[in-house]
N, C-alpha and C positions, 0 to 999 in steps of 0.2 A: 492055800494054793500059791504056787510060785508066780511071780509077775510075768516071767518069760513064758510060762505054760499058758497063762490066761491070755496073753497076747497072741500066742500061736493058735489057740483054739478059736479066738474071735477074729482071726485074720480074714479079711474079705467081707466081714459083716459091718453094716452101718450102725453105729451107736446112736440111739435116740435119746434126746433130752426130754424126759417125761414132764419135768416142771415147765419147760419152755412151751411144749406142745399144749399143756393144760392152760397156760396163759394165753396162747393163741386162740383156743376155743372160747375162753371166757371173754377175751377182748372182742372177738367177733360177735359174740352174743350181746355185749354192751353196745356195739355200734348198731345192731339190728333192733334192740329193744329200748334203749334209752329215749325217753320222751320229754318234751318241754312241758311247761304249765298248760299249754293249749291242747295237749294230747297228741301232738305230732312227733314223729320220729325225727330227732334233731339232725342227725348226720346223713340222712338220705339225700337231701338236696345238695349238700356239699360233696357227697360221693358222685352225684350225677355230673358235677362240674369237672371231675377228673377225666371225663371223656375227652375234653379238649387236649390237643397235643402238647400245649405248653404247661399243663398242670400235671403234677405227679405226687403232691404232698397233701395229706389230710391233716388239718389242724384240729386237735382234740384238747378239750379242757380237762385238766387234772382234777379240778373240783367236781366236775360231773362224774369222773371215774371213781372218786372217793365216795360220792353219794350212792353210786350204783353197787359197788362191791369194794368194801374197805380192804379185804384181804388181797384182792387183785392189785389194788393201788399200792399197797405196801410191798408186795412182791416186785412190782415193776420199779418202784423207787429203790429197792435194795439190790435188785439184779437187773438193772436197766440194760447194761451193755450185753449181757447174756441173752436176754429175751427180746432185744430190739429186732433182730431179723425175723422172729416169729410174729411180732406185732405188724411188721410190714407185710407179711404173708396174709394176715387177717384182713388188712386194708385191701390187699389185692383181691381176695375172695369176695369181700364186701362190695368192691367197685364192680366186679364182674357180674354180681347178682343184680345190680341196679343199673347196668348200662352195657353197651356194646363196646368193649375196649379191646385193643390188640392183645393177643396172647403173650407176646414177648415184652410188653410194657411193664416196667417195674414201678412200684408205688412205695411211698414212704410215709411215716407218721411223724408229726411234730406236736409236742406237748407244751401247753401254756398254763398259766394261772397256778404255778407252783407256789405253795403258801410261804415258804422260807427262802430268803436270799442270803448267799454267802459272799464274803469278801475274798479277794485273791489270796490274802495272807492266811486265810483259814483252810485253804486247800492242802491236804496232806495225803499220804499213801492210804490212809484209812478210807478215803472217799473215792478211790479208783473204781470205776465201773458202776457207781451209783448215780442216780438221777439227782442233779443239783442245779441250782440257778445262781449264777454269779453276775456281778455288775462291774463295769469298767468303762474307760474312755478309749475309743479306737484311736490309735496313733499311726497305724500303717495298714494299708490294704495291698494285696498282691493281685495280679491279673487272674482271671478265671481260666482254668485248664481242665481238660478231660482227665479223669482218674479211672484207672482200671480197678473195678471192684469184684468182678467175677470173670476169670479167664477160662478159655477153652484151648487146651494144648493138644498137640499131635506128637505122638511118640515117633522119633526118627528111626527107630529100629523095626517096630512092627506096624507102624502107621495107624495105630489105634487112637481114637479121640477120647480125651479126658475132659469132661465138661464140668462147669460150675466149681472151679477151684478158687476158693476165697483168697483175697489179697489182704495181707495184714500191714497196710500202710507202706508197703514196699513190694517190689517185684518178687513174687513167691511162686516159682514153678512147682509142679508135683514132686513129692519126695521119691515116689516110685511109680512105675507104670501099673495101671490097674489090670492089665492083661496078665492072667496067672502064669502063662508060659514065658513072659518077658520079664527080665530083671533090670531094665534100664532105669537109671537113677539120675541121669544128668543131661541126656540129649533129648530136649523137648523144644518144639516150635510153637510160638503163640499164634493162634488163628484170630486175627483182629476182627474179622467179619462176624464171627460167632461169639465173641467176647462181649461183655457188658461194661459200658463206660458211663460215667456220671460227671456232672459239673462239679468242680472242686475249686475252692478258694481258701487261702490262708490269710487270716487277719490277726494283727497283734494289738492287744489291749493293755492298758496300764491303769494302775490305781488312781482314783480321783483324789483331788486335794482334800476333800472332806474325810476320806477314809485313811489318809496317810498319817501314821503316828508322828509325833513331834521328833524332828531331827533324823528322820529315816529317808532313804532313797526309794522312790516309787518302784514297785515290782511290776514286771510285765509277764504276759502269758500269750502263747500262740493259740488261736482259735481256728478250728477246721470247720468250714462250712460246705455243705453239699446241697445238691438239688435246688429247690426254690429258695433256700436260705442265702444263696450267693448274691452279691451285689445289694444286699439289704442294709448294710452298715457302711458308712463312709467315714473318712478320717475326721476326727473332732466330735463324732456322735458319742453320747453316753447311752449305752444299751445294756439290757439284761439278756444274758445268753443262757438258754436251758439245754442241758445235755449231760455228758458224762466226762469225768476226768480220765484220761488215758495215758499210757506210757509208750513212747516211740523211741527207736534207736537214734541216738545223737550222732549222726554221721559226721558232723563238723568236728567233733572231738577226735574221731578216728583219723581225720585227715590233717591234724595239726602237724607242724614241723617236728621232725624227729622220727625217723623210720623205725618201727618196732620189728624185732627179729621174727616173732611168731606170726604177725600179720603178713609180713613180706613173704615168709615161707609158704603160708597157706594160700596166698593169692597168686604165687608163682605157678601153681598147678593148673590154673585156669579160672574162669569166672564162675566160682562156686557160690557166690553170694555172701561170702564171709565179711566183705567190706562193710556191710550194713546190718550185721547181726547184733552189734552193740556189745560184744564180749571180747575182751582181749586179756593178755597176760600169759605168763608161763605156767601151764598146768602142772608140769613136773615139779616145780618149786612150791606149788600150793598157793600161788599168787594169781588171783583172778580179779579183774576189774570190770565193772559194768558201766557202760557209757550210754545211759538212757536219760531222757528228759521228760518232763510232764507237758502235756498238751490237753486241749479241751475240744471234744467233739460235740458241736452244738447242732441241735435239730431245730431250734426256734430262736429268732432274734426279735426283741421288742425294745422300744425306747424306754429309758429309765424314768425320765421326767420331761414330758413335752410341754411344760408350762412356760408362759412368757415368751411365746414365739418359737419354741422348739417344735420341730415338725414331727408328726407321727409318721411312721413308715407307711408308705403307700398312700399318704394323704397329700392332696394337692396344695392347700394353703390354709394357714391359720386365719380365721376371721375374728373380729372384735367380740362377737357373741361367744365363740368357742373359748377364747382366752378368758372372758369374764366367768364362764361356767367352771373353769378350772381354778379360780381364785376363791379364797375364803371371804366371808363377809367383812372381816376386819381388814384384810388386804385391799379389798375393793373400796372401802371407806377411806383408807389412807391415800389411795391413788386419786380418788375423787376430791379429797381435801387439797391435795397438791395441785390438781388441775384448776382450782378456784383461786390460786395465788396469782395475783397480777405480776408480781416480780419473780416468778418462778425461774425464768431464764437467768436473771441476774443472780439470784440466790444459788443456783446450781454452779454458776461460774465462780462465785465467791467461795463455795465449798471446796473447790479444787485447789490444792496446795495453799492452805491458809497461811503458811509460814513465809510464802513468797509474796512480796508486795508488788502490785502493778502487774504488767504483762497481761492485760485483759484480753488482747487479741489472741495471744497464744493460748490462753485458757479457753476462749471460745472455740478455737479450732480443735483443741483436744477434746472438748466436750462434745462437739458435733461428730467427731470421728468415733467416740465411744458409743454414742447413741445410734450411729448409722444413719440411713436415710431410706428413701423409697426405691425399690428395685426398678431397674430399667426394663421397660417392656415395649420394644419397637413393634410397629404394626406389621411390617413385612419381614422382620427378622426374628429368629428365636430369642427368647428372653436371655438377658445376660446373667451369667452365673458369678460375675465378679462382685466381691464384697470388700468394703474397706476394713482394714485391720489396724488397730493402734496398739503399739507396744510401749509401755512406760518402764523406764529403768533409771537408776540413780548412779551417777559416775562420781566416785569419791575424788575430791580435789585436794591435792597435797599443798599446804600453804608454803609460800616462799619464805625463806629465811634470809634477811638482808645481812650482808657482811659488813 
């Protein structure tokens, strides 16, 4: 059958994704049937908390999913970006069955406990759309903004409403009016009151020093956070991000100096959205260039290593007992042995810059700055977030040559 004929025969019909719908049913059955060792359904209590207005994300352990249905877990891992909207629908149905939630409230799912962790350098086009976990250090965070995820448009010709138009990381109006007697393709108005928005934040991470190959420059990657995942990572944190590698148009490359003839010609006809489609070049000459870049759509953020004072996300403060529980027996014995040394302070000062003689006061000051101190906690004021930072560097000195 010709492709054009098949398209004409299926015009006006909604194409169903049978694999994704099957995953939705199996995932909802997992939420309703998975039990703990005590015989209680694990995710019922967490679903009841979704009634609260500020909650909209259900945290699910991937280990539990593998133990319940290995085939379902494999499908979700390989086709994560494809089936993710259907998993959110399963969470919505599960929450409505166990609580009185508004009909227009959207729910999301966050997966944790993924067994494997990948480095930023290991991400390639082969992993686009699959469920992966990466680690890195946050170097920059952007403010939280509302993002349009599902738009409701009104046709300016026949006044028909077109609901639930998905947005692909850019403003995406309908391609054609759904009214059979209307052929409008460009004149649409966004109805913001009936559209769906979600919290959106962009975070940039970078390779850690331990993962960086010798003589290489650290690579960075943009992370897209949504819903409850926003504001969970701050600059300087080392976190694990669970989600999918995606491809988005690189608008910055299309706006670089040097006007391109084809782009200018197509944009002169009006705002058709070509400036963000990521494709440029002269089609007549057979030269087409794609301007896309990789990004990471994360559904869950967790600290990489909260040991030795590193804070867990949503945790108030690290205590001595919690730090001891995170240390091995050998590490604890070494710390205890150092604490019994009467000359510990002097030995630590002497270990700094052993090739430089004297300057004991300077060494003590640097040592105290490296170790930090007790945080300020005023009684009538909020606790201070200021922390001392010490940066050490070496300035090469050029010897003088006497004439």
